[in-house]
N, C-alpha and C positions, 0 to 999 in steps of 0.2 A: 788639558782642557778644566778649566776647575766647575766646579760641582756645584748645581744651583743650590740655596739653603737649603740645610736639614730643618722641618718644623716636626716639632714634638706636641701631640695634645695630651693634657692629662682632665680627667682620672682616665679617660679611654686608654692611654697609651698608645693610639696609631699614629703614627707618621710617615713621613713621605720629605722628596726634594720639590721645591717650586723655586720658578726665576724669580728674580728681586721684582718686586712690585707689585706682584701676586697679593691680591686681597685677603685676608685669611678667612672670610666666609665662604671664598671661592674654594679656598684648601680644604675646609673644613668638609664641603660638599664632597669634595671630588674623594678626601679619605673616608667618608661615610661615618662623619663625627658628628655628635647628636647636640647641634647647633641651630637653634631657633632663629627665624626671621620669617614677617608677613609683609614685611615692606617694599621686597625687591632691591633691598641693599639702598634706599634711600637715605638711610639713618634717620627715620621716624618714629619707626617701633623701639627699638632701643632691646629689641628679644633677644641679639646677636652679642649683647655685652661678654667681652672676655678682658682676662688678666693676661699680661706681658710677664714672664717673669727672667732677672736677668743674674748672673752671677755664672758661677762653675757649676754644672750638672752631670757629676762624673757617672751617674747612674743611666743617663741616657747618653752619652758621649759628647757633650759640646760645652762650649762657654757662648753663654749668651751677652752680648756685648750691648752697652744701653743704645746705639745705634739700630738695632737688629730689627727695630719697628718704625713706621715712619713716622713724623713729627705728629703732633698734635695738630687737626687741620680746624676750620670754620665751622664745618658742619657739627663736630662733635663736639665743640662749644657752645656753637647755638640749644643744641642737644642738653648740656649741663645748665646752662642757663634759665633755661625755662623748665626742667622736668628733674633737674640733680641726678649727677653721676658719681659714684663710690671712688674715693681713691684709687686711683691704679687702675682702674678701669677704664677699657677702650670698646671702641664700637668695632666690631669684626667687618661689619662692609668697608668700614674707613680706613682702618690699621693695615697696612701693607707691609709684605717681609720685605726686611732688608738685607737679612741676612740671620745664622741660624737663632732658631726660637721655641721657648718653650713657653707653652700657653693652655692656661689654665683654663675652663669653660666652668663657669659656676651653673650650682644648682639650679637658679630661676634662668637661666640661658638654655636649658635642655628642654626639647620636646617631651621626651619620655623618662620622667621623674624619676629618680632613684627610692627604692622601695627596703629602707633598712627595716633585714627583719630582727629587729630586737625589741621584741614584744614582750610587755612583762609576762613572767610565767607566773600561774596559781600557785600562790603559796601561803600560807597560815603562819604569820607571825606573832609571837609572841610582842605585846606591845608593850615597851619601858623607854620611850624616847627622851631623848636629851632636853630637849625643850617642852615647857608644858603652859598652860597657861593659868595664870592666878587672879582672881576677883577680889579686891578690897578697896575699903572705905576707910580714906584719909584723913587724920583730924586736919580741922582749919588751922591758919595761923593764930597765935595769941601773943598778944604784945607783950603779955605779962610772963610768956614762956618762948622766948626767940628762939626758934630752932630754924632751918631749911626744910623746903617743903619735899627733898628728895632725903635730909635725914627722916621724918614724918613717915615717907613712903617705906623707907628699911623698915622702921618701927610697925606700922602695919602687916609688913609682909612677915617680920617675926612673930608678931604676938596672933594672928589671925591663920598664917601657915608655918608656923616653924620654921621660916628659911633664915640662914641666917646673912649678915650683912651684903646684899650682891653689888658688884661693880657694873659699871655703867658709861658706856661712851657719850663723849660730847656732845656729841650728834644728838644724842640723845635728850641730855639732859637741856640740850636750848629749847627742845620741845615738852620738857614737863609743866611746868608752869600755865600755859595755855591748856594742856590735857588736860589739868586737875580741874581748873574752874569750868571747862567745858562740861564735866562730867558731875561736876557739883559737887569733888572730892569722891569720887566713886570712879576706880580705873582697872581696867584691866591690863594685866602686865605678862609679858612673857619672858620665862626664865631659862637660860641656858643654864643645864647642870650634868656635867658629863661623866665620865667614869674616873676619872682621874682624881676626883677629889678635892679641886681647887674651887675660886670662890663660884658663887653663882653668878651672872651675869646677865642683866636685862636686856634683851635685844629687840624689845617694841612694848608701845605702850598704846592704848586704846581710851577713850574717855566713858565710861561709865562700864556698861556689860558688853564684851564684844562676844558676837554667836557666828561671825560668818567663817571663824577657822582659821587654821596655820598649817603651814605648806611644808614641806621638803622636795629637794630634788635628789636621787637617785642617778649620778650620770657614770656611765661608763666610756671614757675617753680610749677608743680604739686607733690602731695605725690608719685604717679605711674610714671607718663610720664613729660617731659621737651619737649614741643612744642615751636620751634622760627617761626619769619616770616622774611626775609631778605624783607627790603621795601626800594627804591626808594625816598630819600628824598624831590627831585624836584616833586614828582607828586603822590606820596603815595601808586604806585603801587606795590604789593606783587612779588618782581621777583623770589624767594623761600619762599618753606615751607619746616619743616622738623620736626622728632622729635625721643627722645630716650628716653629709660625706664631711670628713675631716680636710678641709683646704691646704691642709700643708701637703698632701697630695703632689701638690703641681712643684714640692721640691725632692721630690722623689718617692717612690710608692713603697719603699721596704726603710725600715730602721737606720739600716746604717747607711744606707742615702741619704739619709736626712742629717747624721752625723756628720758624715762625706762636706755633703753643703755647708753645716756650720764650723767644717775645718778649712773649708777652702775659701768662704765667703765672711768677711770680717761682717760681724752683725748680724749673721745670718741666723743664729739663734734667737736672736731677738726678734728678728721679722717672721719666726715660725712662732714665738710666744704668742705674737699680739693678733697672729691671723686665727690661731686657736682659740685663745681667750672673746677677739671678736665671733666668731662660731657660733660660741657658749651662749655669749650673752642673745645673740640671734635666736638660738634654741627655746632660750629660757622664754623671751617675751612669746614665741608663738604659742609656747604652752599655757602659759596664763590667758592668753588669750583663746585659746581652745576651751582650757577649763573654767574662765570667766573669773578668773582671779586676776584680786588685785594682787601687783607684786611685792607691794609693803607686807602681804600674809606671807610671803616663801620667805623663811628664818632659817633654811640649813640646808646645807651642800654637803654631799657625799661622794668622795670621785673614785675611782677603781681606773688603772692603766697602766702601762708596761713602763719600765723604767726609763726609755727615752722619752714618753710621751710625760711622764711623771716629770722628768727633770723640765722639760718645755713649756707644761704646763705652769710651773712655780717660776719661770725666767731662770733656769739654770741650765748652762751651757752642758751639753750630751758630750762632749770631747772625750773625757775620761771611759766612756762606755763604750768607744768604739776600738778599744784597745785592753790587754789585759794589763793589768788585774780584773778589768771592768768594776771600778769603784765608782760607786753611789755616794752623791754629794752628801744625802743621810737615806737610811733604810726605815728608820722608825716610822710609827703614824705621825700624822700631823696635825694641829688643832688651830685656825687663826682665822682672822674677820675676812671673810670673801670679800671684801672690799680691797683688798691686797692684790688680789688678782685681778683687780677691774671687773670686776661681777657687776656691772652699775643695773642690770635689770630685776637684783633682787632688792628688800629690805637693807638699808642701810647699813644697819649692824649686824646682819646674815651671820652665820658661823659655816666653817668649814672645814669638814675631817677627813684625811686622806689614809686607807687602809697603811699600813705597811708595806714595803718590799722585803720580797723574800732573799734576792740576792740580782747581782747586776745584769740579768739577761732574765730575772724570774721575778716579776713585779709585783704591784698593789691588787692587778686582773687575778693574776694566778691565788691570791691570797683571797681574792671576793669566791673564786670557785672554791676552793678550801674551804670557807664560812658556809657556803651553800650545801655542796655535796659530803662533808663531812667525812673525807676519807681516814682520818684518825680514829674513826666510831665505827668502821666496818668489820665485822667478822671475817668476810671473806677477802680477798686480796682484789682491788679494786683500779684500773687505769680508768683517769679522768683527761681525755684529751680537748684541750678549748681549741678547737680548729679556727685558724686565722692567717693574716697575712705572718704573723710569729706565733706559732702553735707554744701554749704552756700544756706540763704533761706532768701530771700528778699520778706517783703507783703508791699506796700503801692501805694499812690496815689499822686497826688498832694497838699494834704493836710497833709501828714506824711507816714513816709516810718521806716517800722521797720525789723531790721537784726538778723539773729541768725547761729549757724552752729549748724552742726547735726552729733553725729558720725557712720554714716554708716556701715564703715568697707570696707573691700576691695572684698565682695561679689557679688556686682554689677560688677566687675571687673574678675569675673572670678574664685578670688582666695578662700580659703577654700573651694571650690566646685572639688568635689570628680573627674569627669570628666572635671575640669575647665581649663581654660586655658586664657591666654592674648588673644587679637585679632590679628590674625596672618593667614597667609593661612592655609584652612585645617578645620578650626575653624567654626563649628555649630555657624551660627548669626539669624536663624529665624526657626522657626518650626511652624507646624501647628499639630492637634492633630484632627483626623476625629472621630465626637461624637459618631458614629456610629460603625464603627468599630475598633476605639481607637488605628489603628495605626496611625504612625507620615508621617510626608513626610518634609523636612528640606532641608535648604539654607548653604553651605559657603562660607568661605572668600576666594575671589578667583573668584567663579564662578557666572553666573547670573539664571544657571539653578535649579528648584527644584528636588529633590534626585526621583521622581516620573516622572519627563520629560526623551526622548528621548535624550541620548547623554550627562548625567548627569555623568557615569563613568568615561568616556574617557575625561572630562572637569576637574574631580578631580584626574586624574591619579597619575598626578605630586605630587601633595602638598597630597593626602590620605582625609579619614577624622580622625580628630586628636583630638579631642575633642569639648567643647562648651565654648564659649565664654561669656561674659555679656549679651547682649542682648537676646542672645539667652537662657542663663537660665531664664531671665526675662519670655520670651516667653512661653517657656517649662512648668514653675508651673504655670502660669496664664492659660496656654491651659490644665493642666491637671485638674483645676477648672470647666473650661467651660466643658470639656468632662465627669463628673463628676466619676473621677478618685481620686479624691481628695477633702473633705469635708471642710467647713468652716473652720475647726482650722487649717488646713495644712495635716492633715494626709491622708495617701496615702491608699488604699484597697487592699486588696487579690484579687487573682484572681477567685475565686467565689464570691467575694461581685461585682466583676467590667465587670465579663464576659470577663476577656482577659488575656491572658497567657502571656503578655506581662508586668503585674504585676508579679515580681520573688521572692523569698523569700530572705533576705539580714538581716540575725539575727533574731532579735524578731520583725523587721519591714518589708517593702517591698518596692521594687524599681520598678521605670519605665524605660524598654529598649527600646532606640531609635534606637542603632545602635551596632551590632555586630558583627565580621570577625575575630576574635580571632584562629576560626578554618583555616582560610589563613592567619595566623601572624600578623592581624589589630589587631583594636582596639575594647574595648568593652564601649559603650557609654550608660550613664544610670542617671534617675536622684534619687536619694537617699532622705532617710526622714530626713538624716542629710541636704543635700543639701536646702531643704525645709525649714529647719528648720533656717539656717544661712541666707536667701534670707529672712523671717519672721523678725529676729532682723534687718534686713538693714533698709526692708522697714518702718518696724514700728518705726524705729528711725528717719527715714525721716518724716511720716507723724505725728509722735508728735511734731515734729519742727516746721512744718508749722501750726499746731494746735494753739501751745504755742502761735503766733504771732499771730494766729485768735482770741484767746481769747484777748490779748492785745487790739485788734483792735476793740473790743467787735462785732466780726459778727460769722455766722454762715457758710457763705459762702461766696466765690469768685467772680469776675467776668469772670477771665481768667487766665490762667496758663501758661507759659513759660519754658522749661525745655531745660538747657543750659547744655553747657559741651562737650566733645566727646562723652562719653555715652546718653547724654540726646539727642543726635543727632541722635541717630542711635537705640533706643526705643518705640516700637508702643506704643502711646497715650492709644488705648484700651487696649492692656494688661498692662500697669502700673497702669489703673486705675481699672481694675479686681483685681490687687494684691492690692489696693489698698495704692499704693505708695504716691499719691497726693490727695486732696480733690476731691471731685465729683462735676464737672461740665460737660457741654455738650461738648462730643468730638471734636467740631469745635471750642472750644473755649482752648484749648489746643496747644500750637504753641511747633515748635521747634526754637531754636537760635545761634544752632550750638555753635561753643566755643566760648562763650559772654564775655571769661573773657581774652582771647587773641585778640578778636576786641578791647576790651578797651585799652589794653596796644599800640593796632596799633594807635588808635584815640589818645591815648598820646604822643606817638611818632611824629605823625604827627603835632600835633597842641598842644601849648603850653596853647592855652588859655582855652582847656578842662583839662590840669592841675590843674589852677587854680579852674576852675569850680568844680572837682571831691574834690578838699581839701575843701571847704565849703560845698560841699553836705555831704561827710563823718562827719561833725561836726556838720550836723543837722539830722542824722539817730538815731533813737534810738534802742540801742544793749541788748537784751536780754540774760539772759546767762543760755543754758539748764541743764548744769551740776549741779545747783544750783535750780534750780524749781523745787518745787515739785509738780504740776503738770504734768511734764513731764513723771513719771512713770507710772500713771494713763491712760494718754491718749498711749504712749505705748504698755501697756497692751490691751486694746482694740481694739490697731491697729492692735495685732498678728492675728485675725481673718483674714481671705480672702473672700471678703475686710474691712472687719471692724466691731466688735462686735455690735455697737451700732447706729453708722450713717448711717442710710438707704441709701445712692447713687441711690437713685433719677433718676437721668440723666443715670447712668449707666445701669440701669434696663431697661430703653426704649431701648434699643439696643443691648444688650446681657442676655441672660436667663440663670443665674445659678442656676443649677440642687441641689435642695434639697436632700442631700446625708449625709449620716453622717458613718463612719467608728470607732466612737470613743469605744474604748473596757475598758478604765477606767481611773482614773485622773490622771497618769502620762505621759498620753498622748495628754492631752489637752491644748491650748494655754497656760492658766494660768499657766503652769509646763514652756515652755518656757519664762512668764514672768517672774518668779523665777529666771531661767538661767540669763537673762540678770541682775537682778537686782545684782545678786553674780560678775557677772562681773564688775560691775558699778565702 
């Protein structure tokens, strides 16, 4: 008997089989996918817009044919004619499932909007920007001394500001004469003069004295989210910050999935490049509107990103990064016109700078973290972990710095988790389990109240309780261990063994029930055995990467741990330690750096000396490649236990008492089993 088509929704990762002819909106509702609709499926409101994707998706185990979705119909055409519909978009209430299908739900079609937690961290930055404003008075043309307007402008810049002859794009040259005459031969010139010693470059012109300011963008282009800060280039102030989901998620949640998509779908790299560039333009436009800034005032952009995102942003096929020796097309810093990336929402002559990559799997984002946290200047031995879909890890002090990347996957961000979701209002972000009653209390994004506090129901009425995000699932798994509901191997106990009916049968294993309002038409949120295995795989990869660096440094402990990244800023150091995500140190030696990569991007934007500094530092960092290091697998298997099979975690034991329980019923449930599964995925 032929199975019904498999439908996979991104970015949620939810999937299910549905009969041919099922409307996409109906499938989304049955799976609990966050897809908006207010018109009852009549094709009027357009809230249910979706983007079907075609080609091979090894990550999801499907190949999507062009015929996997029903043909464009008259309702969609009518809506497009009246109100417009982006290229590639369909209406979920009209598009029907005809075969295996991967469907992306864009942010604007989601009821519960993503909270991109990459706000700008407070940081005093010494200002030395590449772009500065200069007001000059230009000599008027003289028939007896025939010179061009541009030549007389360059003379004025030399005489009044000691600026050598600058270059100028043709697009600006065409505007020069009207600007000079409108300003009555007084003009404000934006000059870009970077750290490389090249010729100054004119990037903008205004008639008279321009006092509205100039701005630059610091963009952290991550696998899952794109975060940007719009900064005043005169004082470094962040005037607006925003973020969006990386639309490439529909091609694969992790980096290797996207490399595979490029390998297996001709032109797939160009498709992903265009998707992310379009998203960046949308983000720039939103930031400019929020700050009431004219796009002509945005004159610079600095990017930090991992190697795969780096190549896809530049329009380089990342295929070589998917196989040893993981060769980068270029590892050095880059500087060029922002228009070469198709960034149309900035000034036409705006400049782009991209930080150098450290290695094939350790990118410009890790370089930005190094610029922000400066492990190379630390007197003590510091471990800096940028937690995300792909974790970048730095270990070092003022004598030596090591770096590696570890493939943690998307579980830390709520993906591949049964009740998981991205961080959005209504998602559980904090949780505690009473070790006596075994009952939970939790907090959701959008409310400061805990679930057992008065007013919680009213405070969450608008958002509901919709799922559990990355920080929530970390705390939930750790709390299960602390409460004695889960043993060291990660196995959940039965109701009889744990003494609570919150442990509910789930196939051959058990799940822990956090919240259930299904009787009232609400949701049921649990932590399943599969969720725990996904977290074990992620945390083991993270810990194994850190241990590899410690081996290379020939140490068994570190002095200090810094958790960076949007996710790192929102997880509890105690719960991270209970899980064994990071090496054992006193909890008061675990710090959050917030979005360190974004901070590094801002530093590079505002200070050109820092660009020269990080370019030098990157050349001195020792790179460790986890993918080919034999010890990685040994460390990974040992780290499957919670917190660890062999490391004693003596500092943790001073503050947390982990119950000595065992629910193991056979070898297939052991941590070694999880280790074997991890090796097959390798």
